[in-house]
Phi, psi and omega in degrees: 000136186302313184294323177295320182294326188259007187306318181293345183260348182289145173301147181300331182293339182235028178300330171253094187303319187293318180293325185288324178293319179298316182293315184284326176296321178300320177299317181294319182299339178297330184239023185242129177288134180298140179281157169262158176264126182272173184298330179274006179091349174288169182229155181170219189219141158269125185220174176239125180237159176228133189231141173232134175229152171237134187231138173243129175298147180090189185259352184241110184289349180259004176283103186288349176276350180267144181290153174219155180216142174253123179256123173254094179289139184287162174308132188216152178290150176217157177238127180236124174268127178241116178287164178296150180296152178231137175267116181274165186291347176266001176099354180287148171257124189247134174239129179250143181223166171222130174278104188284320179206143179196128176213133181220148182235147176215160175263124180289141176254333190241306182289319180219074186313122173082359184252158184279143172231130184237139177251137177220146178224145171102145182290342175285338175275321181211111183294349181270349181284142171292157180299143170260115189234161180215169182208143176232127176238129180256102186297160176295134183101342178270124180269085181302316185295333179274002179106353181290145191260156174226166181264132182247143186235131172233149177241112198246131166249125188250151163239123181247107182273127184225163176304336182266010178115178181273130176254153178211160181260111183304323180247147179306135168281124179268123183240138180230150174214156170252121193229163171212034172201158176234123355286169191276064181296132177087355173262151180252137170261138180239144178289142175255125178074189183262148181235105173296139179246127183242157179270188185295340173266019179058031174264124181290124181239351179200161177238121175275116185259349182206136172217137167225125175235131180231139174274124183273317179194161173269139175265118184266343188269000000 
Protein backbone atom coordinates (compact mmCIF):
# COMPACT_ATOMS: atom_id res chain seq x y z
CA UNK A 1 0.00 0.00 0.00
CA UNK A 2 1.37 3.41 -0.99
CA UNK A 3 0.88 5.08 2.40
CA UNK A 4 2.55 2.17 4.20
CA UNK A 5 5.52 2.35 1.80
CA UNK A 6 5.88 6.11 2.40
CA UNK A 7 5.06 6.11 6.11
CA UNK A 8 8.60 6.91 7.21
CA UNK A 9 8.66 9.96 4.91
CA UNK A 10 5.34 11.46 5.95
CA UNK A 11 5.38 14.58 8.14
CA UNK A 12 4.65 13.65 11.74
CA UNK A 13 1.43 15.71 11.66
CA UNK A 14 -0.04 13.32 9.05
CA UNK A 15 1.56 10.04 10.15
CA UNK A 16 -2.04 8.83 10.58
CA UNK A 17 -3.50 10.13 7.28
CA UNK A 18 -7.14 9.32 8.06
CA UNK A 19 -7.02 11.14 11.39
CA UNK A 20 -5.13 14.04 9.82
CA UNK A 21 -7.71 14.38 7.06
CA UNK A 22 -10.56 14.41 9.57
CA UNK A 23 -8.82 16.99 11.73
CA UNK A 24 -7.76 19.34 8.95
CA UNK A 25 -11.08 19.04 7.11
CA UNK A 26 -12.82 19.89 10.37
CA UNK A 27 -10.84 23.13 10.55
CA UNK A 28 -11.89 24.05 7.01
CA UNK A 29 -15.53 23.33 7.82
CA UNK A 30 -15.39 26.13 10.38
CA UNK A 31 -15.03 28.68 7.54
CA UNK A 32 -16.84 26.76 4.82
CA UNK A 33 -20.44 27.37 3.78
CA UNK A 34 -22.33 24.06 3.65
CA UNK A 35 -22.62 22.69 0.13
CA UNK A 36 -25.84 21.74 -1.61
CA UNK A 37 -26.28 18.40 -3.39
CA UNK A 38 -26.93 18.61 -7.12
CA UNK A 39 -29.14 16.28 -9.16
CA UNK A 40 -26.14 14.19 -10.28
CA UNK A 41 -25.04 13.60 -6.69
CA UNK A 42 -22.12 16.02 -6.79
CA UNK A 43 -21.95 18.88 -4.31
CA UNK A 44 -21.23 22.58 -4.51
CA UNK A 45 -22.86 25.99 -4.64
CA UNK A 46 -25.27 28.21 -6.46
CA UNK A 47 -23.70 31.64 -6.19
CA UNK A 48 -23.74 35.16 -7.58
CA UNK A 49 -20.61 36.48 -9.29
CA UNK A 50 -19.57 39.75 -10.90
CA UNK A 51 -16.95 40.03 -13.64
CA UNK A 52 -15.14 42.92 -15.28
CA UNK A 53 -12.99 42.39 -18.37
CA UNK A 54 -10.99 44.71 -20.63
CA UNK A 55 -10.47 43.79 -24.27
CA UNK A 56 -8.29 45.28 -27.01
CA UNK A 57 -9.20 44.59 -30.64
CA UNK A 58 -6.49 43.01 -32.78
CA UNK A 59 -3.40 41.00 -31.90
CA UNK A 60 -1.26 43.69 -30.24
CA UNK A 61 -2.45 44.87 -26.83
CA UNK A 62 -0.04 47.82 -27.03
CA UNK A 63 -1.40 49.15 -30.33
CA UNK A 64 -2.94 52.49 -29.32
CA UNK A 65 -4.73 52.81 -32.65
CA UNK A 66 -6.96 49.83 -31.90
CA UNK A 67 -10.18 50.25 -29.91
CA UNK A 68 -10.46 48.84 -26.41
CA UNK A 69 -13.34 48.50 -24.02
CA UNK A 70 -13.90 47.60 -20.40
CA UNK A 71 -17.06 45.57 -19.81
CA UNK A 72 -18.52 45.57 -16.31
CA UNK A 73 -20.94 42.67 -16.35
CA UNK A 74 -23.78 42.75 -13.82
CA UNK A 75 -24.02 40.27 -10.97
CA UNK A 76 -25.12 36.94 -12.44
CA UNK A 77 -25.73 33.39 -11.19
CA UNK A 78 -23.13 30.65 -11.40
CA UNK A 79 -22.90 26.99 -10.42
CA UNK A 80 -19.72 25.73 -8.76
CA UNK A 81 -18.98 22.08 -8.09
CA UNK A 82 -16.69 21.62 -5.08
CA UNK A 83 -15.16 18.20 -4.51
CA UNK A 84 -14.42 16.67 -1.12
CA UNK A 85 -11.05 17.70 0.34
CA UNK A 86 -7.97 15.56 -0.34
CA UNK A 87 -4.93 15.25 1.91
CA UNK A 88 -1.69 15.30 -0.12
CA UNK A 89 1.49 13.47 0.84
CA UNK A 90 3.19 16.72 1.87
CA UNK A 91 0.39 17.43 4.35
CA UNK A 92 -1.51 20.04 2.34
CA UNK A 93 -5.30 19.93 2.26
CA UNK A 94 -6.50 20.36 -1.33
CA UNK A 95 -9.94 21.37 -2.58
CA UNK A 96 -10.70 21.07 -6.29
CA UNK A 97 -13.59 22.78 -8.05
CA UNK A 98 -15.21 23.18 -11.44
CA UNK A 99 -17.30 26.12 -12.62
CA UNK A 100 -20.21 24.29 -14.22
CA UNK A 101 -22.06 27.32 -15.57
CA UNK A 102 -21.88 31.09 -15.59
CA UNK A 103 -23.32 33.60 -18.01
CA UNK A 104 -23.48 37.40 -17.89
CA UNK A 105 -24.51 40.05 -20.43
CA UNK A 106 -23.54 43.68 -20.92
CA UNK A 107 -24.14 46.35 -23.55
CA UNK A 108 -21.11 47.45 -25.54
CA UNK A 109 -20.36 51.16 -25.76
CA UNK A 110 -17.24 51.19 -27.95
CA UNK A 111 -16.53 47.94 -29.81
CA UNK A 112 -20.17 47.21 -30.74
CA UNK A 113 -22.09 50.34 -29.73
CA UNK A 114 -25.53 49.56 -28.32
CA UNK A 115 -25.26 45.82 -28.90
CA UNK A 116 -25.16 42.97 -26.38
CA UNK A 117 -22.04 41.02 -25.47
CA UNK A 118 -22.35 37.86 -23.38
CA UNK A 119 -19.65 36.06 -21.40
CA UNK A 120 -19.99 32.40 -20.55
CA UNK A 121 -18.01 29.81 -18.59
CA UNK A 122 -18.64 26.13 -18.04
CA UNK A 123 -19.66 23.08 -20.03
CA UNK A 124 -23.26 23.47 -18.86
CA UNK A 125 -23.18 26.81 -20.71
CA UNK A 126 -21.40 25.43 -23.80
CA UNK A 127 -20.66 21.70 -24.11
CA UNK A 128 -17.74 22.45 -26.43
CA UNK A 129 -15.86 24.47 -23.82
CA UNK A 130 -13.04 22.73 -21.94
CA UNK A 131 -13.76 22.51 -18.21
CA UNK A 132 -12.94 25.56 -16.11
CA UNK A 133 -11.34 24.23 -12.95
CA UNK A 134 -9.72 25.57 -9.84
CA UNK A 135 -7.76 24.52 -6.81
CA UNK A 136 -7.11 25.73 -3.31
CA UNK A 137 -4.33 24.19 -1.23
CA UNK A 138 -3.90 24.80 2.48
CA UNK A 139 -0.29 23.92 3.37
CA UNK A 140 0.59 22.14 6.56
CA UNK A 141 1.04 24.72 9.32
CA UNK A 142 -1.48 27.23 7.92
CA UNK A 143 -4.40 27.84 10.30
CA UNK A 144 -7.09 28.52 7.71
CA UNK A 145 -9.84 28.53 10.33
CA UNK A 146 -8.06 31.35 12.20
CA UNK A 147 -8.04 33.58 9.12
CA UNK A 148 -4.65 32.82 7.60
CA UNK A 149 -4.81 33.20 3.82
CA UNK A 150 -3.75 30.95 0.95
CA UNK A 151 -3.53 31.46 -2.80
CA UNK A 152 -6.26 29.97 -4.98
CA UNK A 153 -5.75 29.26 -8.70
CA UNK A 154 -8.33 28.85 -11.45
CA UNK A 155 -7.89 27.91 -15.13
CA UNK A 156 -10.75 29.44 -17.09
CA UNK A 157 -12.05 28.88 -20.62
CA UNK A 158 -14.47 31.51 -21.93
CA UNK A 159 -17.02 31.85 -24.67
CA UNK A 160 -17.74 35.50 -25.48
CA UNK A 161 -20.74 36.05 -27.73
CA UNK A 162 -20.38 39.19 -29.86
CA UNK A 163 -22.02 40.59 -33.00
CA UNK A 164 -18.95 39.36 -34.94
CA UNK A 165 -19.38 35.79 -33.64
CA UNK A 166 -18.38 33.83 -30.57
CA UNK A 167 -14.82 34.25 -29.35
CA UNK A 168 -12.90 31.86 -27.12
CA UNK A 169 -9.49 31.58 -25.48
CA UNK A 170 -7.55 28.61 -26.94
CA UNK A 171 -5.39 28.46 -23.81
CA UNK A 172 -6.70 28.66 -20.27
CA UNK A 173 -6.83 32.06 -18.59
CA UNK A 174 -5.03 31.80 -15.27
CA UNK A 175 -6.82 33.54 -12.41
CA UNK A 176 -5.50 33.97 -8.87
CA UNK A 177 -6.89 35.16 -5.54
CA UNK A 178 -5.76 35.22 -1.92
CA UNK A 179 -8.55 33.78 0.20
CA UNK A 180 -9.42 32.63 3.72
CA UNK A 181 -12.87 31.12 3.36
CA UNK A 182 -14.77 28.60 1.20
CA UNK A 183 -16.32 29.66 -1.06
CA UNK A 184 -14.27 32.89 -1.24
CA UNK A 185 -17.15 35.36 -0.90
CA UNK A 186 -15.91 38.93 -1.13
CA UNK A 187 -12.54 38.03 -2.65
CA UNK A 188 -11.53 38.84 -6.23
CA UNK A 189 -9.72 36.64 -8.73
CA UNK A 190 -7.42 38.53 -11.11
CA UNK A 191 -6.14 37.46 -14.50
CA UNK A 192 -2.42 36.78 -14.81
CA UNK A 193 -0.82 37.81 -18.12
CA UNK A 194 -2.56 38.38 -21.45
CA UNK A 195 -5.30 36.16 -22.87
CA UNK A 196 -5.63 35.96 -26.70
CA UNK A 197 -9.23 35.57 -27.89
CA UNK A 198 -9.87 33.69 -31.15
CA UNK A 199 -12.81 33.38 -33.52
CA UNK A 200 -14.36 30.18 -34.88
CA UNK A 201 -11.45 29.84 -37.33
CA UNK A 202 -8.98 30.00 -34.39
CA UNK A 203 -7.68 33.36 -35.60
CA UNK A 204 -6.77 35.71 -32.76
CA UNK A 205 -8.88 38.84 -33.15
CA UNK A 206 -8.62 40.41 -29.68
CA UNK A 207 -6.60 40.33 -26.47
CA UNK A 208 -8.18 40.19 -23.04
CA UNK A 209 -5.82 42.32 -20.97
CA UNK A 210 -7.71 42.39 -17.67
CA UNK A 211 -10.21 40.28 -15.76
CA UNK A 212 -11.53 40.58 -12.23
CA UNK A 213 -14.16 38.18 -10.95
CA UNK A 214 -15.61 38.24 -7.45
CA UNK A 215 -18.11 35.94 -5.77
CA UNK A 216 -20.70 38.18 -4.11
CA UNK A 217 -22.85 35.71 -2.23
CA UNK A 218 -24.10 32.14 -2.03
CA UNK A 219 -27.70 31.41 -3.01
CA UNK A 220 -29.17 29.17 -0.33
CA UNK A 221 -32.81 28.77 -1.39
